[in-house]
C-alpha positions as MATLAB code, in Angstrom:
seq = 'MIVNGDNFNIINPALFKHSVEGIRQSIATPDSFYCSDNVICWNRNLSFMSDESFMEIMRRNATSNVEMTIIWRTYILCHFAKLARRLPGDFVEVGAYKGNTANVIADKIDLASTGKQYYLYDAFEHTGTEVNHAMPEHSSELYTKVKERFSEYPFVKVIKGYVPESFEQGFPEQIAFAHIDLNQAPAEVEALKRIVPRMVSGSVLVLDDYGWWCYRAQKEAEDPLLAEFGLDVLELPTGQGIVIKP';
ca = [
     131.254   84.655   90.969;
     129.124   82.027   93.259;
     126.893   83.000   95.897;
     125.005   80.976   98.273;
     122.864   82.849  100.650;
     120.236   81.545  102.867;
     116.326   81.138  101.110;
     113.339   80.623  103.126;
     110.139   78.281  103.399;
     112.446   75.180  102.365;
     111.016   72.026  104.005;
     113.647   69.666  102.867;
     117.300   71.664  103.177;
     118.822   68.546  102.299;
     117.655   68.237   99.307;
     117.289   71.478   98.201;
     120.807   71.931   98.718;
     121.448   68.740   96.135;
     119.073   70.146   93.715;
     120.601   73.538   93.972;
     124.180   72.087   93.405;
     122.698   70.092   90.439;
     121.723   73.208   88.467;
     125.126   74.977   89.442;
     127.194   71.588   87.774;
     124.169   71.754   84.463;
     125.272   75.257   83.580;
     127.211   76.978   80.943;
     128.156   79.552   83.189;
     128.378   78.339   86.529;
     130.620   80.754   88.299;
     128.214   83.330   87.681;
     125.686   81.488   89.858;
     123.509   83.374   92.525;
     121.360   81.585   95.222;
     119.848   83.828   97.574;
     116.599   85.280   99.021;
     114.684   82.425   97.086;
     116.102   83.881   93.749;
     118.315   81.700   91.598;
     120.056   82.545   88.613;
     122.967   82.293   86.446;
     124.827   84.444   83.520;
     124.596   87.969   85.152;
     127.067   90.224   86.104;
     125.352   90.695   89.509;
     126.935   94.564   89.496;
     125.970   95.143   93.145;
     128.619   92.582   94.343;
     131.478   94.841   92.569;
     130.140   97.765   94.145;
     132.795   98.206   96.560;
     131.280  100.969   98.577;
     127.773   99.320   98.752;
     129.586   96.030  100.035;
     131.317   97.675  102.569;
     128.715   99.602  103.686;
     126.462   96.392  104.307;
     129.412   94.281  105.808;
     129.347   97.259  108.410;
     125.965   97.398  108.801;
     124.822   93.582  108.934;
     124.429   92.433  112.560;
     123.377   88.921  110.674;
     123.687   86.897  107.972;
     119.859   87.445  107.404;
     121.361   90.885  106.003;
     123.476   89.873  103.346;
     121.144   87.233  102.133;
     118.718   90.025  101.110;
     121.799   92.028  100.150;
     119.673   92.246   95.917;
     116.959   93.805   97.806;
     118.540   96.146   99.416;
     120.785   97.503   96.529;
     117.530   97.927   95.095;
     116.569   99.993   98.168;
     119.204  102.095   97.821;
     119.044  102.521   94.052;
     115.851  104.070   94.055;
     116.481  105.799   97.527;
     119.243  107.516   95.638;
     116.562  108.958   92.795;
     114.454  110.259   95.461;
     117.246  111.980   97.231;
     116.634  114.742   94.452;
     112.979  115.335   95.251;
     111.246  117.497   97.827;
     109.875  115.574  100.572;
     111.489  113.542  103.170;
     111.862  108.960  103.855;
     109.640  106.916  105.442;
     110.329  103.261  106.727;
     107.153  101.463  108.008;
     108.687   98.128  109.490;
     111.932   99.348  110.794;
     112.835   96.281  112.492;
     116.144   96.410  113.630;
     116.942   99.518  111.591;
     119.858   97.943  108.938;
     118.119   98.939  105.896;
     117.395  102.311  106.861;
     121.067  102.685  108.115;
     122.322  101.234  105.011;
     120.503  103.716  102.768;
     121.002  106.815  104.734;
     124.840  105.979  104.721;
     124.809  104.917  100.796;
     123.437  107.698   99.663;
     124.756  110.171  102.724;
     121.314  111.402  103.316;
     122.500  113.229  106.149;
     123.947  115.972  103.854;
     120.468  116.396  102.297;
     118.264  118.278  105.316;
     116.001  115.386  105.026;
     114.228  113.278  107.637;
     114.162  109.908  108.195;
     111.064  108.738  109.937;
     111.430  104.747  111.115;
     108.172  103.376  112.418;
     107.821  100.200  114.159;
     106.606   98.091  117.315;
     109.749   96.360  118.127;
     108.200   94.544  120.402;
     105.538   91.270  119.380;
     103.198   90.311  122.241;
     101.259   87.477  119.971;
      98.345   89.097  118.986;
      99.528   90.515  115.918;
      98.782   89.692  112.138;
     102.350   89.649  111.347;
     104.392   86.970  112.844;
     107.253   87.933  115.855;
     110.745   88.188  114.474;
     114.087   86.899  116.310;
     114.971   90.290  117.359;
     111.528   91.374  118.234;
     111.499   92.399  122.268;
     111.368   95.101  125.104;
     114.523   96.066  124.529;
     114.810   96.678  120.722;
     113.711  100.130  120.439;
     115.946  101.338  122.782;
     118.570   99.341  120.640;
     117.501  101.314  117.372;
     117.389  104.236  119.562;
     121.089  103.865  119.964;
     122.135  102.495  116.269;
     120.961  106.194  115.050;
     121.978  108.341  118.152;
     124.537  109.602  115.656;
     121.495  110.367  113.010;
     120.221  113.705  114.499;
     117.936  113.350  110.818;
     116.542  109.687  111.885;
     113.536  109.762  113.602;
     112.277  105.980  115.397;
     108.886  106.211  116.182;
     107.418  103.345  118.325;
     104.198  101.942  118.043;
     101.616  100.617  115.613;
     100.830  101.960  112.850;
      98.932  104.488  111.307;
      98.371  105.647  115.172;
     102.198  106.316  115.589;
     102.339  108.695  112.712;
     100.643  111.302  114.937;
     104.040  111.035  116.839;
     105.603  112.761  113.743;
     104.517  112.379  110.054;
     106.246  114.214  107.147;
     104.442  116.662  105.265;
     105.957  115.333  102.086;
     107.353  111.983  101.239;
     109.880  110.872   98.610;
     110.481  107.627   99.182;
     109.346  105.009  101.515;
     109.756  101.552  102.299;
     107.183   99.211  103.660;
     107.825   95.983  105.190;
     105.174   94.790  107.813;
     104.310   91.345  106.659;
     100.928   91.914  107.143;
      97.814   93.473  105.077;
      95.476   95.681  107.230;
      98.185   97.784  108.514;
     100.016   98.570  105.491;
      96.473   99.063  103.716;
      96.464  101.576  106.514;
      99.740  102.651  106.014;
      99.417  103.717  102.561;
      96.066  105.639  102.728;
      98.215  108.159  104.949;
     101.613  107.537  102.478;
     100.429  108.014   98.958;
      98.648  110.998   99.312;
     102.064  112.411  100.117;
     104.417  111.273   97.923;
     105.170  114.034   95.724;
     105.977  113.642   91.777;
     108.609  111.400   90.942;
     108.955  109.616   94.659;
     109.400  106.275   94.734;
     107.294  103.261   97.146;
     108.657   99.957   97.697;
     106.570   96.756   98.921;
     108.810   94.469  100.591;
     106.469   91.568  100.572;
     104.601   92.278   97.710;
     105.508   89.128   95.463;
     105.875   86.970   98.146;
     103.481   84.259   97.792;
     103.106   83.481  101.820;
     102.252   87.044  101.880;
      99.885   87.074   99.078;
      96.664   88.894  101.045;
      99.319   92.179  100.763;
      99.119   92.559   97.235;
      95.730   91.276   96.720;
      94.523   94.278   99.360;
      97.120   96.702   98.163;
      96.241   96.569   94.045;
      92.849   97.817   94.759;
      93.772  100.831   96.711;
      96.896  102.011   94.868;
      94.281  101.471   91.838;
      92.149  104.238   93.656;
      95.093  106.861   93.765;
      96.171  105.850   89.715;
      98.694  103.700   90.709;
     100.009  100.100   89.823;
     102.858   97.839   90.874;
     105.887   96.553   89.101;
     106.839   92.964   91.031;
     110.283   92.146   90.772;
     112.197   88.657   91.400;
     113.193   89.870   94.569;
     110.062   89.705   95.564;
     109.473   93.718   96.270;
     106.970   95.706   94.208;
     107.790   98.859   92.984;
     105.403  102.058   92.353;
     106.476  105.487   91.147;
     104.386  108.295   91.697;
     103.608  110.028   88.431;
];
């Protein structure tokens, strides 16, 4: 199985492509080669690629190649969301953007049948004054598009505004699963101050940017905060950080 997705922070695409192909041709198991989302590996089973229900949900929900590029990240989210499904508490996503990961998670683990609520928070617009950078789909119409995307998911609450202030519009008493992806440290820290105390025993927190060098400020700000709660983070090769509350 050969996977060639997009990669980020590349300044010389031609040289990168040439080098990657050189790696693929030099290994003993070239048919097991994976290169996507800044992960290059080989001699792996890549089991998620043969999970037909997961792949069908991914293809059905993806709105651009980026969603397929970060497929390993999304698979990890689904795995831990499934574990959290049996716990008391609701689901939270801070930095929902277009709602793709939440949509995949909800479909993959059949969240509708659990009675849980899924809270999605985002500003959906970018004024140019925010700490985080703008994303291609940020616009005055994005909130409406995301609301429409989840119009047949009554358990999904799409909340517009800056966190943590937007939490006042709706925030769960107990949290079983939280996914944080704001691409900036200050708001993530303030969000975590509210989220972590409401996480139940065994709940899972996924920090999307934790292991990325370009977002190192988030790791440096969040490590001491989480330590105050007696928690530490497992950094994954995908760039995600995983926290499981005892």
